C-alpha positions, 0 to 999 in steps of 0.5 A, a space after each residue: 508471457 504471463 496471462 491476464 487474470 480471469 475475473 469469471 467465477 470458477 466452478 465451485 466444487 463440493 470437493 475439499 480443495 488443497 493448496 500446496 507449498 514447500 516444507 521447511 523454512 518459509 518466507 514472506 512471499 508464500 505465506 502471503 500467497 497462501 493467505 490470499 488464496 484462502 480469501 477466495 470462496 473456493 479456497 477458504 476451507 482448503 487444506 494447506 500442505 507443505 511438501 517438496 514431494 511431487 506426489 503431493 504437488 499432483 494431488 493438490 489443486 494449486 501449488 505455489 512456490 514449489 515444483 519448478 513449474 508455472 502455468 498460470 492455472 495450477 502451478 505458480 513457482 518462480 524458481 525455475 531458471 527460465 522464469 522472468 515474468 513481471 506484473 506487467 510491462 511497466 514493472 521490472 521486478 521479477 515475480 515471486 509466488 506472492 506476485 504470481 498469485 496476485 497477478 492471477 487472483 488479485 482482482 478476484 481477491 479485491 472484489 471479495 474483500 471490498 465487495 466490488 463488482 467487475 461490471 460496476 467498479 471495473 475502474 476502481 478494481 484496476 486502480 486498487 489492483 495496480 496500487 496494491 501491487 506497486 505499494 505492497 506486493 512488489 516489495 515482497 517479490 523483490 525481497 524474495 528474489 534478492 533485488 536491491 531497492 537501489 541500483 548501485 548499493 556501493 554508493 549507499 551507506 545505511 545509517 541504521 539496520 531495518 531488516 528486523 523492522 520489515 515484514 520479510 525480516 519478521 516472517 524469517 524470524 518466525 522460523 523455528 530455531 536451529 537449536 530446537 531440532 525443528 520438525 516439519 510439524 514446528 515449521 508448519 505451525 509457525 507458517 500458519 503464524 507467519 501467514 496470518 501476519 502477512 495477511 493481516 498487513 495485506 488486508 489492512 493496506 488493501 482495505 485502506 486503499 479500497 475503502 479509505 483512499 479511493 473514496 477520498 478522491 471525490 472530496 478532494 476533487 470538490 475542494 479543487 473545483 471550489 478553490 477559486 471561491 476560497 481564494 481568487 489565486 486558486 492556490 488554496 483548497 479547503 475541505 470540511 473534513 480530513 481525508 487522505 489528499 496528497 496523491 489525489 492533489 497531484 493526480 487532479 492537478 495533472 488531469 487539469 493541466 495545473 501541476 504544481 499550483 496548489 500551495 495550501 490545504 485547509 481542514 479540521 483536525 481531531 481536536 476541532 482545530 483547523 490545520 493548514 498544511 503546505 503541499 509537499 513537492 511530491 508524496 514522499 518529500 519532506 520539502 514543500 512547494 511553499 513553506 509557511 513564513 519563516 518568521 512564524 515557524 516554531 511559535 505557538 499560542 499567543 506569541 504566534 497570534 501576536 506575530 500574525 495578527 490572527 487570534 487563537 493561533 495554536 502553532 506553526 511547525 518549526 519546519 514550516 510545513 504545517 500549523 494550526 488555529 482554532 477556527 476555519 477563518 483563522 486557517 484561511 487568513 494564515 493561508 492567504 498571508 502565507 501566499 
């Protein structure tokens, strides 16, 4: 059983702390685990030692991805045969060192990076904590533990190879080449590069979720609440600025018992035009609940305006999931006609 993380501040010490992970070939999980630990004030200046020697483990303040021990305090390894820990009961993926560190220190990392307070932002912290694990850390855990994304790999024939397009593959390729007769110093130097690479990707995603995605909900909620003033059908929502809206739409619909009812979202784009977008069937789907009319698809400019009877049209995508027009009024007319 993995203990729940403790958000209380640990005692700060003037003693220089030491983080230990294994030497030799490195992987995505421990490079990220070390980076996350160094985001915390007490570990920010910690020395990182890469060693497989028990004496170095004992001399360190925290040990990740090596030692064959897990106690949730000092030792955070997942390689021992008896270890089967997951993030919580809702997840089935066995944790790697990245998942273990995020499990125990993730909420503290979130507070440190985003400036959240456990007393004032507990709900937001819980949301970001789960979301960052689900959409970032779990894939690192699965990769390190050799867990396939699909239950039955025999039924899947890949159309292309993406290993070297993934973060884990990129980190693996940063290991020194066998033909250079690499030394411990070579591995340690490249480990720092890999840790910064993983850390930058992690920070970008965490910052996006905490400072962009999460605050966007209030704007989507406002547009949802005002939907009947936009159109009596209640199937169109209009936002006066673009924010990430797709997942918020699904969650807001569900909490209001109107799942599947919003069909079109209107918002200004970066070119000062207005965009109409059909709500996807799901966040990851390329299909829409109700595509824009087939007779408009692929048309542009005056040809589209002639077809719709709406001036200053810009385009309708050939797949029918989005389109543009120069004015808010035009976008609303396109949406109403599409209903």
